[in-house]
FIKOLZA-1660 file (N, C-alpha, C; in steps of 0.1 Angstrom, whole numbers, plus 5000, padded with zeros to 4 digits):
% residues 264
   i   px   py   pz ch aa at
   1 8572 9413 9885  A  M  N
   1 8565 9425 9880  A  M CA
   1 8550 9425 9883  A  M  C
   2 8545 9435 9889  A  N  N
   2 8531 9436 9893  A  N CA
   2 8524 9442 9881  A  N  C
   3 8515 9433 9875  A  L  N
   3 8508 9438 9863  A  L CA
   3 8495 9446 9866  A  L  C
   4 8492 9446 9879  A  E  N
   4 8480 9454 9884  A  E CA
   4 8467 9449 9877  A  E  C
   5 8466 9436 9876  A  L  N
   5 8454 9431 9870  A  L CA
   5 8444 9425 9880  A  L  C
   6 8448 9427 9893  A  N  N
   6 8439 9422 9904  A  N CA
   6 8425 9428 9902  A  N  C
   7 8415 9420 9902  A  D  N
   7 8401 9424 9902  A  D CA
   7 8396 9430 9889  A  D  C
   8 8405 9431 9879  A  K  N
   8 8401 9436 9866  A  K CA
   8 8391 9426 9860  A  K  C
   9 8381 9430 9853  A  V  N
   9 8372 9422 9846  A  V CA
   9 8377 9420 9832  A  V  C
  10 8380 9407 9828  A  V  N
  10 8386 9404 9816  A  V CA
  10 8377 9394 9808  A  V  C
  11 8372 9399 9796  A  V  N
  11 8364 9390 9788  A  V CA
  11 8373 9384 9777  A  V  C
  12 8374 9371 9777  A  V  N
  12 8382 9363 9767  A  V CA
  12 8373 9355 9758  A  V  C
  13 8373 9357 9745  A  T  N
  13 8365 9349 9736  A  T CA
  13 8373 9338 9731  A  T  C
  14 8366 9327 9726  A  G  N
  14 8373 9316 9722  A  G CA
  14 8381 9309 9733  A  G  C
  15 8376 9310 9745  A  A  N
  15 8383 9306 9757  A  A CA
  15 8383 9291 9761  A  A  C
  16 8375 9283 9753  A  S  N
  16 8373 9269 9757  A  S CA
  16 8386 9260 9755  A  S  C
  17 8395 9265 9747  A  R  N
  17 8407 9256 9744  A  R CA
  17 8418 9265 9738  A  R  C
  18 8430 9259 9737  A  G  N
  18 8441 9265 9730  A  G CA
  18 8445 9278 9736  A  G  C
  19 8448 9288 9727  A  I  N
  19 8454 9300 9731  A  I CA
  19 8444 9308 9740  A  I  C
  20 8431 9307 9737  A  G  N
  20 8421 9314 9745  A  G CA
  20 8421 9309 9759  A  G  C
  21 8421 9296 9761  A  R  N
  21 8421 9290 9774  A  R CA
  21 8434 9294 9782  A  R  C
  22 8445 9294 9775  A  A  N
  22 8458 9298 9782  A  A CA
  22 8457 9313 9786  A  A  C
  23 8451 9321 9778  A  I  N
  23 8449 9335 9781  A  I CA
  23 8441 9337 9794  A  I  C
  24 8429 9330 9794  A  A  N
  24 8420 9331 9805  A  A CA
  24 8427 9327 9818  A  A  C
  25 8434 9316 9818  A  L  N
  25 8441 9311 9830  A  L CA
  25 8452 9320 9834  A  L  C
  26 8459 9326 9824  A  G  N
  26 8470 9335 9827  A  G CA
  26 8464 9348 9834  A  G  C
  27 8453 9352 9829  A  M  N
  27 8446 9364 9836  A  M CA
  27 8442 9360 9850  A  M  C
  28 8437 9348 9852  A  A  N
  28 8433 9343 9865  A  A CA
  28 8445 9343 9875  A  A  C
  29 8457 9338 9869  A  D  N
  29 8469 9338 9877  A  D CA
  29 8473 9352 9882  A  D  C
  30 8469 9362 9875  A  E  N
  30 8472 9376 9879  A  E CA
  30 8461 9382 9888  A  E  C
  31 8451 9374 9891  A  G  N
  31 8440 9379 9900  A  G CA
  31 8429 9385 9893  A  G  C
  32 8428 9384 9880  A  A  N
  32 8417 9390 9873  A  A CA
  32 8404 9382 9874  A  A  C
  33 8393 9389 9872  A  R  N
  33 8379 9382 9872  A  R CA
  33 8377 9378 9857  A  R  C
  34 8377 9366 9854  A  V  N
  34 8376 9361 9841  A  V CA
  34 8362 9359 9836  A  V  C
  35 8359 9364 9824  A  V  N
  35 8346 9361 9818  A  V CA
  35 8350 9353 9805  A  V  C
  36 8347 9340 9805  A  A  N
  36 8351 9331 9794  A  A CA
  36 8340 9329 9785  A  A  C
  37 8342 9331 9772  A  V  N
  37 8332 9330 9762  A  V CA
  37 8336 9320 9751  A  V  C
  38 8327 9312 9747  A  A  N
  38 8329 9303 9736  A  A CA
  38 8316 9295 9733  A  A  C
  39 8315 9287 9723  A  R  N
  39 8303 9279 9720  A  R CA
  39 8302 9267 9729  A  R  C
  40 8313 9262 9734  A  D  N
  40 8313 9249 9742  A  D CA
  40 8312 9253 9757  A  D  C
  41 8299 9253 9761  A  K  N
  41 8297 9257 9775  A  K CA
  41 8302 9247 9785  A  K  C
  42 8302 9235 9782  A  A  N
  42 8307 9225 9792  A  A CA
  42 8322 9227 9794  A  A  C
  43 8330 9229 9783  A  A  N
  43 8344 9232 9785  A  A CA
  43 8346 9245 9793  A  A  C
  44 8338 9255 9790  A  L  N
  44 8339 9268 9797  A  L CA
  44 8337 9266 9812  A  L  C
  45 8327 9258 9816  A  D  N
  45 8324 9256 9830  A  D CA
  45 8336 9250 9837  A  D  C
  46 8343 9241 9831  A  K  N
  46 8355 9235 9837  A  K CA
  46 8366 9246 9838  A  K  C
  47 8367 9254 9827  A  L  N
  47 8377 9265 9828  A  L CA
  47 8374 9274 9839  A  L  C
  48 8361 9278 9841  A  A  N
  48 8358 9288 9851  A  A CA
  48 8361 9282 9865  A  A  C
  49 8359 9269 9867  A  T  N
  49 8363 9263 9880  A  T CA
  49 8378 9265 9882  A  T  C
  50 8386 9262 9872  A  E  N
  50 8400 9263 9874  A  E CA
  50 8404 9278 9876  A  E  C
  51 8398 9287 9868  A  A  N
  51 8401 9301 9870  A  A CA
  51 8398 9306 9884  A  A  C
  52 8387 9302 9890  A  R  N
  52 8384 9306 9903  A  R CA
  52 8395 9301 9913  A  R  C
  53 8399 9289 9911  A  A  N
  53 8409 9283 9920  A  A CA
  53 8422 9291 9919  A  A  C
  54 8425 9296 9907  A  R  N
  54 8438 9303 9905  A  R CA
  54 8437 9318 9910  A  R  C
  55 8426 9324 9907  A  S  N
  55 8425 9338 9910  A  S CA
  55 8419 9341 9924  A  S  C
  56 8412 9331 9930  A  H  N
  56 8405 9333 9943  A  H CA
  56 8394 9344 9941  A  H  C
  57 8389 9345 9929  A  R  N
  57 8378 9354 9926  A  R CA
  57 8368 9347 9917  A  R  C
  58 8357 9354 9915  A  D  N
  58 8347 9347 9907  A  D CA
  58 8351 9347 9892  A  D  C
  59 8346 9337 9885  A  A  N
  59 8348 9336 9871  A  A CA
  59 8334 9332 9864  A  A  C
  60 8332 9338 9853  A  L  N
  60 8319 9336 9846  A  L CA
  60 8321 9329 9833  A  L  C
  61 8313 9319 9830  A  A  N
  61 8313 9312 9817  A  A CA
  61 8300 9315 9809  A  A  C
  62 8302 9320 9797  A  I  N
  62 8291 9323 9789  A  I CA
  62 8292 9316 9776  A  I  C
  63 8282 9307 9773  A  G  N
  63 8282 9300 9761  A  G CA
  63 8275 9309 9750  A  G  C
  64 8282 9311 9739  A  A  N
  64 8276 9320 9729  A  A CA
  64 8282 9317 9715  A  A  C
  65 8275 9320 9704  A  D  N
  65 8280 9319 9691  A  D CA
  65 8282 9333 9686  A  D  C
  66 8295 9338 9686  A  L  N
  66 8298 9352 9684  A  L CA
  66 8298 9355 9669  A  L  C
  67 8293 9346 9660  A  S  N
  67 8291 9349 9646  A  S CA
  67 8277 9356 9645  A  S  C
  68 8270 9357 9656  A  Q  N
  68 8256 9363 9655  A  Q CA
  68 8256 9376 9664  A  Q  C
  69 8252 9387 9658  A  L  N
  69 8252 9400 9664  A  L CA
  69 8244 9399 9677  A  L  C
  70 8233 9393 9678  A  A  N
  70 8225 9392 9690  A  A CA
  70 8232 9385 9701  A  A  C
  71 8240 9375 9698  A  E  N
  71 8248 9368 9708  A  E CA
  71 8259 9377 9713  A  E  C
  72 8265 9385 9705  A  V  N
  72 8276 9394 9709  A  V CA
  72 8270 9404 9719  A  V  C
  73 8259 9409 9716  A  E  N
  73 8252 9419 9724  A  E CA
  73 8248 9413 9738  A  E  C
  74 8244 9401 9737  A  R  N
  74 8240 9394 9750  A  R CA
  74 8252 9391 9759  A  R  C
  75 8263 9387 9753  A  V  N
  75 8275 9385 9761  A  V CA
  75 8280 9397 9768  A  V  C
  76 8280 9409 9761  A  I  N
  76 8285 9421 9767  A  I CA
  76 8275 9425 9778  A  I  C
  77 8263 9424 9775  A  A  N
  77 8253 9428 9785  A  A CA
  77 8253 9420 9798  A  A  C
  78 8255 9407 9796  A  Q  N
  78 8256 9398 9807  A  Q CA
  78 8268 9400 9815  A  Q  C
  79 8280 9402 9808  A  A  N
  79 8292 9404 9816  A  A CA
  79 8291 9417 9824  A  A  C
  80 8286 9428 9818  A  Q  N
  80 8285 9441 9825  A  Q CA
  80 8275 9439 9837  A  Q  C
  81 8264 9433 9834  A  R  N
  81 8254 9431 9845  A  R CA
  81 8259 9423 9857  A  R  C
  82 8266 9413 9854  A  T  N
  82 8271 9404 9864  A  T CA
  82 8284 9410 9872  A  T  C
  83 8293 9416 9864  A  C  N
  83 8305 9420 9869  A  C CA
  83 8306 9435 9872  A  C  C
  84 8296 9443 9867  A  G  N
  84 8296 9457 9869  A  G CA
  84 8304 9466 9860  A  G  C
  85 8313 9460 9853  A  R  N
  85 8322 9467 9844  A  R CA
  85 8330 9457 9835  A  R  C
  86 8336 9462 9824  A  I  N
  86 8345 9454 9816  A  I CA
  86 8358 9462 9814  A  I  C
  87 8369 9457 9819  A  D  N
  87 8382 9464 9818  A  D CA
  87 8390 9460 9806  A  D  C
  88 8389 9447 9802  A  V  N
  88 8397 9442 9791  A  V CA
  88 8389 9433 9783  A  V  C
  89 8390 9434 9770  A  L  N
  89 8384 9425 9760  A  L CA
  89 8395 9418 9752  A  L  C
  90 8396 9405 9752  A  V  N
  90 8405 9398 9744  A  V CA
  90 8397 9391 9733  A  V  C
  91 8398 9395 9721  A  N  N
  91 8392 9389 9710  A  N CA
  91 8401 9377 9705  A  N  C
  92 8395 9365 9706  A  N  N
  92 8403 9354 9702  A  N CA
  92 8395 9343 9694  A  N  C
  93 8382 9345 9694  A  A  N
  93 8373 9334 9688  A  A CA
  93 8374 9334 9673  A  A  C
  94 8374 9322 9668  A  G  N
  94 8373 9320 9653  A  G CA
  94 8385 9312 9648  A  G  C
  95 8381 9302 9640  A  A  N
  95 8391 9293 9634  A  A CA
  95 8388 9292 9619  A  A  C
  96 8394 9300 9611  A  I  N
  96 8391 9300 9597  A  I CA
  96 8397 9287 9591  A  I  C
  97 8390 9281 9582  A  R  N
  97 8394 9269 9576  A  R CA
  97 8404 9271 9564  A  R  C
  98 8413 9262 9563  A  G  N
  98 8422 9262 9551  A  G CA
  98 8415 9254 9540  A  G  C
  99 8422 9254 9528  A  G  N
  99 8417 9246 9517  A  G CA
  99 8421 9251 9504  A  G  C
 100 8416 9244 9494  A  D  N
 100 8418 9248 9480  A  D CA
 100 8410 9260 9476  A  D  C
 101 8417 9271 9472  A  F  N
 101 8410 9283 9469  A  F CA
 101 8399 9281 9459  A  F  C
 102 8402 9274 9448  A  L  N
 102 8392 9273 9437  A  L CA
 102 8380 9264 9441  A  L  C
 103 8382 9256 9451  A  A  N
 103 8371 9247 9456  A  A CA
 103 8364 9253 9468  A  A  C
 104 8368 9265 9473  A  T  N
 104 8361 9270 9485  A  T CA
 104 8350 9279 9481  A  T  C
 105 8338 9276 9484  A  P  N
 105 8326 9284 9480  A  P CA
 105 8325 9297 9488  A  P  C
 106 8317 9306 9483  A  D  N
 106 8314 9319 9490  A  D CA
 106 8309 9316 9504  A  D  C
 107 8300 9306 9506  A  A  N
 107 8294 9304 9519  A  A CA
 107 8304 9301 9529  A  A  C
 108 8315 9294 9526  A  Q  N
 108 8325 9291 9536  A  Q CA
 108 8333 9303 9540  A  Q  C
 109 8337 9312 9530  A  W  N
 109 8343 9324 9533  A  W CA
 109 8335 9333 9543  A  W  C
 110 8322 9334 9539  A  L  N
 110 8313 9343 9547  A  L CA
 110 8311 9337 9561  A  L  C
 111 8309 9324 9562  A  D  N
 111 8307 9318 9575  A  D CA
 111 8319 9320 9584  A  D  C
 112 8331 9317 9579  A  D  N
 112 8343 9319 9587  A  D CA
 112 8346 9333 9590  A  D  C
 113 8344 9342 9581  A  W  N
 113 8346 9357 9584  A  W CA
 113 8336 9362 9594  A  W  C
 114 8324 9356 9594  A  S  N
 114 8313 9361 9603  A  S CA
 114 8318 9359 9618  A  S  C
 115 8325 9349 9621  A  L  N
 115 8330 9347 9634  A  L CA
 115 8343 9354 9637  A  L  C
 116 8353 9352 9628  A  K  N
 116 8366 9357 9631  A  K CA
 116 8367 9373 9629  A  K  C
 117 8363 9377 9617  A  L  N
 117 8365 9391 9613  A  L CA
 117 8353 9399 9619  A  L  C
 118 8341 9396 9616  A  M  N
 118 8330 9404 9621  A  M CA
 118 8327 9402 9636  A  M  C
 119 8331 9390 9641  A  G  N
 119 8330 9388 9655  A  G CA
 119 8339 9397 9663  A  G  C
 120 8351 9399 9659  A  Y  N
 120 8360 9409 9665  A  Y CA
 120 8354 9423 9664  A  Y  C
 121 8350 9427 9653  A  I  N
 121 8345 9440 9650  A  I CA
 121 8332 9443 9659  A  I  C
 122 8323 9433 9659  A  R  N
 122 8311 9435 9667  A  R CA
 122 8314 9435 9682  A  R  C
 123 8323 9427 9687  A  M  N
 123 8326 9427 9701  A  M CA
 123 8332 9440 9705  A  M  C
 124 8341 9446 9697  A  A  N
 124 8347 9458 9700  A  A CA
 124 8337 9470 9700  A  A  C
 125 8328 9469 9690  A  R  N
 125 8318 9480 9689  A  R CA
 125 8308 9479 9701  A  R  C
 126 8306 9467 9707  A  A  N
 126 8297 9466 9718  A  A CA
 126 8304 9470 9731  A  A  C
 127 8317 9467 9732  A  V  N
 127 8323 9469 9745  A  V CA
 127 8328 9484 9747  A  V  C
 128 8331 9491 9736  A  I  N
 128 8337 9504 9738  A  I CA
 128 8327 9514 9746  A  I  C
 129 8314 9514 9743  A  P  N
 129 8306 9523 9752  A  P CA
 129 8307 9519 9767  A  P  C
 130 8308 9506 9770  A  V  N
 130 8310 9502 9784  A  V CA
 130 8323 9507 9790  A  V  C
 131 8333 9506 9782  A  M  N
 131 8347 9510 9787  A  M CA
 131 8347 9526 9788  A  M  C
 132 8341 9533 9779  A  K  N
 132 8340 9547 9780  A  K CA
 132 8333 9552 9793  A  K  C
 133 8323 9545 9797  A  T  N
 133 8316 9548 9809  A  T CA
 133 8325 9547 9822  A  T  C
 134 8335 9538 9821  A  H  N
 134 8343 9535 9833  A  H CA
 134 8357 9542 9831  A  H  C
 135 8359 9550 9821  A  G  N
 135 8371 9558 9819  A  G CA
 135 8382 9551 9812  A  G  C
 136 8380 9540 9805  A  G  N
 136 8390 9534 9796  A  G CA
 136 8390 9519 9797  A  G  C
 137 8400 9513 9790  A  G  N
 137 8401 9499 9790  A  G CA
 137 8411 9494 9780  A  G  C
 138 8411 9481 9777  A  R  N
 138 8420 9475 9768  A  R CA
 138 8413 9466 9759  A  R  C
 139 8416 9466 9746  A  I  N
 139 8411 9457 9736  A  I CA
 139 8423 9450 9730  A  I  C
 140 8424 9437 9730  A  I  N
 140 8436 9430 9725  A  I CA
 140 8430 9420 9715  A  I  C
 141 8435 9421 9702  A  N  N
 141 8430 9412 9692  A  N CA
 141 8441 9401 9689  A  N  C
 142 8437 9389 9690  A  V  N
 142 8447 9378 9686  A  V CA
 142 8445 9376 9671  A  V  C
 143 8456 9379 9664  A  V  N
 143 8455 9379 9649  A  V CA
 143 8467 9370 9644  A  V  C
 144 8463 9360 9636  A  G  N
 144 8473 9351 9632  A  G CA
 144 8484 9357 9622  A  G  C
 145 8496 9351 9622  A  A  N
 145 8507 9355 9615  A  A CA
 145 8504 9354 9599  A  A  C
 146 8494 9347 9595  A  A  N
 146 8490 9347 9581  A  A CA
 146 8487 9361 9576  A  A  C
 147 8485 9370 9585  A  S  N
 147 8482 9384 9580  A  S CA
 147 8494 9390 9572  A  S  C
 148 8506 9385 9575  A  R  N
 148 8518 9390 9568  A  R CA
 148 8525 9379 9560  A  R  C
 149 8520 9367 9562  A  N  N
 149 8527 9355 9555  A  N CA
 149 8517 9347 9547  A  N  C
 150 8513 9352 9535  A  P  N
 150 8503 9346 9527  A  P CA
 150 8506 9331 9523  A  P  C
 151 8496 9323 9524  A  T  N
 151 8497 9309 9520  A  T CA
 151 8485 9306 9510  A  T  C
 152 8488 9300 9499  A  A  N
 152 8478 9297 9489  A  A CA
 152 8466 9288 9494  A  A  C
 153 8469 9280 9504  A  T  N
 153 8459 9271 9509  A  T CA
 153 8452 9277 9522  A  T  C
 154 8455 9290 9525  A  Y  N
 154 8449 9296 9537  A  Y CA
 154 8446 9311 9533  A  Y  C
 155 8440 9313 9522  A  L  N
 155 8438 9327 9517  A  L CA
 155 8427 9334 9525  A  L  C
 156 8416 9326 9529  A  A  N
 156 8405 9332 9537  A  A CA
 156 8410 9337 9550  A  A  C
 157 8419 9329 9557  A  G  N
 157 8424 9333 9570  A  G CA
 157 8434 9344 9569  A  G  C
 158 8443 9344 9559  A  G  N
 158 8453 9355 9557  A  G CA
 158 8446 9368 9554  A  G  C
 159 8436 9368 9546  A  A  N
 159 8429 9380 9543  A  A CA
 159 8421 9386 9555  A  A  C
 160 8415 9377 9563  A  A  N
 160 8408 9382 9575  A  A CA
 160 8418 9387 9585  A  A  C
 161 8429 9381 9587  A  N  N
 161 8439 9385 9597  A  N CA
 161 8445 9398 9592  A  N  C
 162 8448 9400 9580  A  A  N
 162 8453 9413 9575  A  A CA
 162 8444 9424 9577  A  A  C
 163 8431 9421 9575  A  A  N
 163 8421 9431 9578  A  A CA
 163 8420 9435 9593  A  A  C
 164 8422 9425 9601  A  L  N
 164 8422 9428 9616  A  L CA
 164 8434 9436 9621  A  L  C
 165 8445 9434 9614  A  V  N
 165 8457 9443 9618  A  V CA
 165 8453 9457 9615  A  V  C
 166 8448 9460 9603  A  N  N
 166 8444 9473 9599  A  N CA
 166 8433 9478 9608  A  N  C
 167 8423 9470 9612  A  F  N
 167 8413 9474 9621  A  F CA
 167 8418 9478 9635  A  F  C
 168 8428 9470 9639  A  T  N
 168 8434 9473 9652  A  T CA
 168 8440 9487 9653  A  T  C
 169 8447 9490 9642  A  K  N
 169 8454 9504 9642  A  K CA
 169 8444 9515 9641  A  K  C
 170 8434 9513 9633  A  G  N
 170 8424 9524 9632  A  G CA
 170 8415 9525 9644  A  G  C
 171 8412 9514 9651  A  L  N
 171 8404 9514 9663  A  L CA
 171 8412 9521 9675  A  L  C
 172 8425 9519 9674  A  A  N
 172 8434 9525 9685  A  A CA
 172 8432 9540 9684  A  A  C
 173 8432 9546 9672  A  D  N
 173 8430 9561 9671  A  D CA
 173 8416 9565 9677  A  D  C
 174 8406 9557 9674  A  L  N
 174 8393 9560 9680  A  L CA
 174 8392 9559 9695  A  L  C
 175 8399 9549 9700  A  G  N
 175 8399 9546 9715  A  G CA
 175 8407 9556 9723  A  G  C
 176 8418 9561 9717  A  A  N
 176 8428 9569 9724  A  A CA
 176 8422 9580 9733  A  A  C
 177 8412 9587 9727  A  E  N
 177 8407 9599 9734  A  E CA
 177 8398 9595 9746  A  E  C
 178 8395 9582 9747  A  H  N
 178 8387 9577 9758  A  H CA
 178 8395 9568 9767  A  H  C
 179 8408 9568 9766  A  G  N
 179 8416 9559 9774  A  G CA
 179 8415 9544 9771  A  G  C
 180 8411 9541 9759  A  I  N
 180 8410 9527 9755  A  I CA
 180 8422 9524 9746  A  I  C
 181 8430 9515 9751  A  L  N
 181 8442 9511 9743  A  L CA
 181 8439 9498 9735  A  L  C
 182 8442 9498 9722  A  V  N
 182 8439 9487 9713  A  V CA
 182 8452 9482 9707  A  V  C
 183 8454 9469 9709  A  T  N
 183 8466 9463 9703  A  T CA
 183 8462 9449 9697  A  T  C
 184 8472 9443 9691  A  A  N
 184 8470 9430 9685  A  A CA
 184 8483 9422 9689  A  A  C
 185 8481 9409 9691  A  V  N
 185 8492 9399 9692  A  V CA
 185 8490 9389 9681  A  V  C
 186 8501 9387 9674  A  S  N
 186 8501 9379 9662  A  S CA
 186 8510 9366 9664  A  S  C
 187 8503 9355 9668  A  P  N
 187 8511 9343 9670  A  P CA
 187 8513 9336 9656  A  P  C
 188 8524 9330 9654  A  A  N
 188 8526 9321 9643  A  A CA
 188 8522 9307 9648  A  A  C
 189 8529 9297 9643  A  A  N
 189 8525 9283 9646  A  A CA
 189 8525 9281 9661  A  A  C
 190 8514 9276 9666  A  T  N
 190 8512 9274 9681  A  T CA
 190 8506 9260 9683  A  T  C
 191 8512 9253 9692  A  R  N
 191 8508 9239 9695  A  R CA
 191 8494 9238 9701  A  R  C
 192 8484 9237 9693  A  T  N
 192 8470 9236 9697  A  T CA
 192 8463 9225 9689  A  T  C
 193 8451 9222 9693  A  E  N
 193 8443 9213 9685  A  E CA
 193 8440 9219 9671  A  E  C
 194 8438 9232 9671  A  R  N
 194 8435 9239 9659  A  R CA
 194 8447 9238 9649  A  R  C
 195 8459 9239 9654  A  W  N
 195 8471 9238 9646  A  W CA
 195 8471 9224 9639  A  W  C
 196 8468 9213 9646  A  D  N
 196 8468 9200 9641  A  D CA
 196 8458 9199 9630  A  D  C
 197 8446 9205 9632  A  Q  N
 197 8435 9204 9622  A  Q CA
 197 8440 9212 9609  A  Q  C
 198 8446 9223 9611  A  L  N
 198 8450 9231 9600  A  L CA
 198 8461 9224 9591  A  L  C
 199 8470 9217 9598  A  M  N
 199 8480 9209 9591  A  M CA
 199 8473 9198 9582  A  M  C
 200 8463 9192 9587  A  E  N
 200 8455 9182 9580  A  E CA
 200 8448 9188 9568  A  E  C
 201 8442 9200 9570  A  Q  N
 201 8435 9207 9559  A  Q CA
 201 8445 9211 9548  A  Q  C
 202 8456 9216 9552  A  Q  N
 202 8466 9221 9542  A  Q CA
 202 8472 9209 9534  A  Q  C
 203 8474 9198 9541  A  A  N
 203 8480 9186 9535  A  A CA
 203 8470 9181 9524  A  A  C
 204 8458 9181 9527  A  K  N
 204 8448 9176 9518  A  K CA
 204 8447 9185 9506  A  K  C
 205 8447 9198 9508  A  A  N
 205 8446 9208 9497  A  A CA
 205 8459 9207 9488  A  A  C
 206 8470 9205 9494  A  A  N
 206 8483 9205 9487  A  A CA
 206 8487 9191 9481  A  A  C
 207 8479 9181 9485  A  G  N
 207 8482 9167 9480  A  G CA
 207 8494 9162 9486  A  G  C
 208 8497 9165 9498  A  K  N
 208 8509 9160 9505  A  K CA
 208 8505 9153 9518  A  K  C
 209 8515 9147 9525  A  T  N
 209 8512 9141 9537  A  T CA
 209 8512 9151 9548  A  T  C
 210 8506 9148 9560  A  V  N
 210 8506 9157 9571  A  V CA
 210 8520 9159 9576  A  V  C
 211 8528 9148 9576  A  D  N
 211 8542 9149 9581  A  D CA
 211 8550 9159 9572  A  D  C
 212 8548 9159 9559  A  E  N
 212 8555 9168 9550  A  E CA
 212 8551 9182 9553  A  E  C
 213 8538 9185 9554  A  I  N
 213 8533 9198 9557  A  I CA
 213 8539 9203 9570  A  I  C
 214 8538 9194 9581  A  R  N
 214 8543 9198 9594  A  R CA
 214 8558 9201 9594  A  R  C
 215 8566 9193 9587  A  A  N
 215 8580 9196 9586  A  A CA
 215 8583 9209 9579  A  A  C
 216 8576 9212 9569  A  A  N
 216 8578 9225 9562  A  A CA
 216 8574 9236 9570  A  A  C
 217 8563 9235 9578  A  A  N
 217 8558 9245 9587  A  A CA
 217 8568 9248 9598  A  A  C
 218 8575 9238 9603  A  H  N
 218 8584 9239 9615  A  H CA
 218 8598 9245 9610  A  H  C
 219 8601 9243 9598  A  A  N
 219 8614 9247 9593  A  A CA
 219 8619 9261 9596  A  A  C
 220 8610 9271 9595  A  P  N
 220 8615 9285 9598  A  P CA
 220 8618 9288 9612  A  P  C
 221 8615 9279 9622  A  Y  N
 221 8616 9282 9636  A  Y CA
 221 8630 9278 9641  A  Y  C
 222 8639 9288 9642  A  K  N
 222 8653 9286 9645  A  K CA
 222 8654 9282 9660  A  K  C
 223 8644 9285 9668  A  L  N
 223 8645 9281 9682  A  L CA
 223 8643 9266 9684  A  L  C
 224 8639 9259 9674  A  G  N
 224 8637 9245 9674  A  G CA
 224 8624 9240 9679  A  G  C
 225 8614 9249 9680  A  R  N
 225 8601 9246 9684  A  R CA
 225 8591 9256 9679  A  R  C
 226 8578 9253 9679  A  I  N
 226 8568 9263 9676  A  I CA
 226 8563 9268 9690  A  I  C
 227 8554 9278 9690  A  A  N
 227 8550 9284 9703  A  A CA
 227 8541 9275 9711  A  A  C
 228 8540 9277 9724  A  T  N
 228 8530 9271 9732  A  T CA
 228 8519 9281 9734  A  T  C
 229 8507 9277 9738  A  P  N
 229 8496 9287 9741  A  P CA
 229 8500 9297 9752  A  P  C
 230 8508 9292 9761  A  E  N
 230 8513 9301 9772  A  E CA
 230 8522 9312 9767  A  E  C
 231 8530 9309 9757  A  D  N
 231 8539 9319 9751  A  D CA
 231 8530 9331 9747  A  D  C
 232 8519 9329 9741  A  I  N
 232 8510 9339 9736  A  I CA
 232 8503 9346 9747  A  I  C
 233 8499 9338 9757  A  A  N
 233 8491 9343 9768  A  A CA
 233 8499 9353 9776  A  A  C
 234 8512 9351 9778  A  D  N
 234 8521 9360 9785  A  D CA
 234 8521 9374 9779  A  D  C
 235 8522 9374 9766  A  V  N
 235 8522 9387 9759  A  V CA
 235 8509 9394 9760  A  V  C
 236 8498 9387 9759  A  V  N
 236 8485 9393 9760  A  V CA
 236 8483 9399 9774  A  V  C
 237 8487 9391 9785  A  C  N
 237 8486 9396 9798  A  C CA
 237 8494 9409 9800  A  C  C
 238 8506 9409 9795  A  F  N
 238 8514 9422 9796  A  F CA
 238 8507 9433 9789  A  F  C
 239 8501 9432 9777  A  L  N
 239 8494 9443 9771  A  L CA
 239 8482 9447 9778  A  L  C
 240 8476 9438 9786  A  A  N
 240 8464 9442 9793  A  A CA
 240 8468 9449 9806  A  A  C
 241 8480 9450 9810  A  S  N
 241 8485 9454 9823  A  S CA
 241 8488 9469 9823  A  S  C
 242 8490 9473 9836  A  A  N
 242 8494 9487 9838  A  A CA
 242 8508 9490 9833  A  A  C
 243 8516 9479 9831  A  R  N
 243 8530 9481 9826  A  R CA
 243 8530 9484 9811  A  R  C
 244 8519 9484 9804  A  A  N
 244 8518 9486 9790  A  A CA
 244 8509 9498 9787  A  A  C
 245 8510 9508 9796  A  S  N
 245 8500 9520 9795  A  S CA
 245 8503 9530 9784  A  S  C
 246 8515 9528 9777  A  F  N
 246 8518 9537 9766  A  F CA
 246 8520 9529 9753  A  F  C
 247 8513 9518 9752  A  I  N
 247 8514 9509 9740  A  I CA
 247 8500 9508 9734  A  I  C
 248 8498 9513 9722  A  T  N
 248 8485 9512 9715  A  T CA
 248 8488 9512 9700  A  T  C
 249 8478 9506 9693  A  G  N
 249 8479 9507 9678  A  G CA
 249 8490 9499 9672  A  G  C
 250 8495 9489 9679  A  I  N
 250 8505 9480 9673  A  I CA
 250 8501 9466 9673  A  I  C
 251 8508 9458 9665  A  C  N
 251 8506 9444 9664  A  C CA
 251 8520 9437 9667  A  C  C
 252 8520 9430 9678  A  I  N
 252 8533 9423 9683  A  I CA
 252 8533 9409 9677  A  I  C
 253 8543 9406 9670  A  T  N
 253 8545 9393 9664  A  T CA
 253 8552 9384 9674  A  T  C
 254 8546 9372 9677  A  V  N
 254 8552 9362 9686  A  V CA
 254 8554 9350 9678  A  V  C
 255 8566 9349 9672  A  D  N
 255 8569 9338 9663  A  D CA
 255 8583 9332 9664  A  D  C
 256 8590 9335 9675  A  G  N
 256 8603 9329 9676  A  G CA
 256 8613 9333 9665  A  G  C
 257 8610 9345 9659  A  G  N
 257 8619 9350 9649  A  G CA
 257 8617 9344 9635  A  G  C
 258 8606 9337 9633  A  A  N
 258 8604 9330 9621  A  A CA
 258 8601 9339 9609  A  A  C
 259 8594 9350 9611  A  T  N
 259 8590 9359 9600  A  T CA
 259 8603 9366 9595  A  T  C
 260 8605 9365 9582  A  R  N
 260 8616 9371 9576  A  R CA
 260 8613 9385 9571  A  R  C
 261 8621 9394 9573  A  G  N
 261 8618 9408 9569  A  G CA
 261 8620 9417 9581  A  G  C
 262 8622 9430 9578  A  V  N
 262 8624 9440 9588  A  V CA
 262 8612 9450 9588  A  V  C
 263 8606 9451 9600  A  Y  N
 263 8594 9460 9601  A  Y CA
 263 8597 9471 9610  A  Y  C
 264 8596 9484 9606  A  P  N
 264 8599 9495 9614  A  P CA
 264 8590 9496 9626  A  P  C
% end
């Protein structure tokens, strides 16, 4: 299937590792010009080298803290200045911490939301005028499955993700008249460094061992495994492609059937 992503300029946030890295490399495999953004510039430089080898096109690494508005604006300006346009934005940056609700202070909620929730909002707000200038584009938000599956030890993450699903739907209405399609991809458990850290945090908050928490987390997955970063990247690449030109305003769950319930 030709996704028609050749030479498209794709900005991927949180690209230094895990799902973001897999998305950036998946886009490179399709011939896209990747703009990788994260705080870890050294990791991004290595990623950009690999992306160039895969895409046979230039790739740009931008180190930035997207919890800061000025940094968001700098990233979009630099990407547009260097690449001439932005066709796709993949919002993926942000790792909200788990923990005991009663022991989590306001400062931690606000700090985590500043990157994950406000970071997505600010990136979208900054990129839409650029996309409008070039006749359209795609915004894809990576939103965790905690948006629909509340966990007492991950309330800050669940609340932020639920807000981002709502934001995705509303932003799709705003973007439609300008040819900007807005979607979300909702991964459940995915084998990344972040997943291992979250298991440790939840075990500590629940007073259980990491093995107990991991076993309970794996139990709903009838396919016998949790997702790989590439499983998520494949869906994101499809939504960015010409093959998904009539898809907007939805959140696609990628969880191997683990979520129980029927959604129209």
